[in-house]
N, C-alpha and C positions, 0 to 999 in steps of 0.2 A: 850680797853674800860675802861673808868674811873669808879670809884666806884659810883659816883653820877649818871652816865648814867645807870649803872646796876640797881641801886635802883629805878630810875624813870621808867625803863622798867618793873621791877617787880610790881610797883604800877599800871601800865596800864593794866596788865594782869587781866582778870576777874576771879572771883571765879568760880570754876567748878560747874556746875549744874548737879546733878546726873540724873535728868529727861531728860534733853537735851541729855546727853551722852548716856543714855539707848535708847532713841528714835533713835538717829543717828546710833547706832550699829544695832538696829532692822531693820532699813531701809536698811542698807548695806546687812544684812542677807537676807531680803526678795528679794531684787533685784538680789542677787547672786542665790538664790534658783529658781527664775523664769527665769534665764538666761539659754541659751543652751550651748553646749560645746565650742562655739566660743565667749562666754560672751555677746551674743546679747539677748535683751529682746523686747517684743512687748508692745507698749503703750496700756494700758487697754482701753483708750477712742477712739483712732483713728486707732489703729492697726499698726502704723509706727514702723519699726524695727530700734532700736538704740543700741549702746553699753551700757552695764550696768553702766559704769562710767558716761555716759552722761544722764542717766535716772534720773528723779526726783522721789521723793516719793509721789505717788498719793494716797490720802486718800479719801475713800467714805464719811466717817464721820471723820472730823478732830479731832486730839487729844485735841484741845482747846474746841471743841464742846462737846466732851464726853471722859472722861478718862477711862470709862469702856471698850472701844473698841480700845484704843490706841495701844495695843499689839496683836490685833486679826489679824491672817494671812489673813482672808477673807476681811479685811478692808483696807489693804495697798498693793498697786500694783505699778509696774513701770509705769511711765507716761513720755511722751516726754515733753521737755521744752515748746514747742508751746502750747500744751493743758493746761499745768499748768499756764503759765504766760499770754499768749495772750487770751486764752479762759476761763480763771479763773477756771481751773479744768475740764472744759467740762463735767459738772456733769450729764447732761441728757444722753449723750453717755456712760459715765462711768457706770451709773446705768443699762442701757440697756445691755451693754456687760457683766457686772457683773452677771446679771440674766442669761444670756446665758452660762456663765462660771460655775457658782455655783448653779444656780437654785433659784427660788423665795423664798423658805423657808430660805435659809441661808442669803439672803439679808434682808429679813424681820426680822430675828433674830438680825442683827446688828441694825436695826432701832428701834426694841423693846427695846434693851439694852440701847440705847441712850435715848429713851422716858422714860424708867423706872428710869434711873438716874436723869432725870429732874422732876420726881415725878408723872408720869402717872401710876396710880394703875392698870388700865386694862392691860397695857403693862407688868407691873411687874408680874402680875399673870400668864401670858402666858409663862414666862421664866422657864427654868430648874433651879434646885436648885443651880447649879454651876454658871449659868449666873445671878441669883438673887444676889449671893454674890459679883460678879464682879460689878453689878450695884450699890450696897450699899457701897462698900469698898472705903476707902480713902487711898491714897498712901503717904508714907513718903520717906525720902532720902534713908533709908536702903533698901526699896522695889525696888527703881529704881537702886540702886547699884547692887542688886541681879539680876535684869532683864538684866542689862548691861553685867554682867559676864556670865549669861546664854546664851544670844545671841552671845556674843563674842566667847564663847566655841563652839557653834553650827556652827558659821561661819567658824572658824578654822577647825573644823571637816569636814564640807562639802567641804572646799577647798582642804583638803588632799585627800578626796575620789575622787574628780574631777581629781586631778593630777594623782592619782594611776590608775584611769580608762582610762586616755588618753595615758598611756604608752603602 
């Protein structure tokens, strides 16, 4: 490879985005946690069983819609590619199955956090002190770097535990 080719390849590489990196690691962690011992997960919307590598990250409330719930375990679940792309997230079934998995209170908590972040005072007043802080907080690059490291460590730890228990 010539020097000019190497330099042009470096120029093409994008600058690392700490938020994207943190979200990607969080998604891998959540899919791994939801997988069984054969690394299979159930689509939260339709119930289809797929390998965790083939599962998409299904968000009840997208990180773009609300940053206060982007790292909430209750908000991100494995979803099959069909539900994500063809059915645009299959939101109605997603919510229905989420309520049966978690209960209505935990689903409403996510919705209230999103609404509080958008400025709904009634929703804000119903939240716990911790959730109010999440709804009001803004996140910077160091926060996302911290979250990436945190979920990366938890992913490695859960992988080691899985390997040890399968022996």
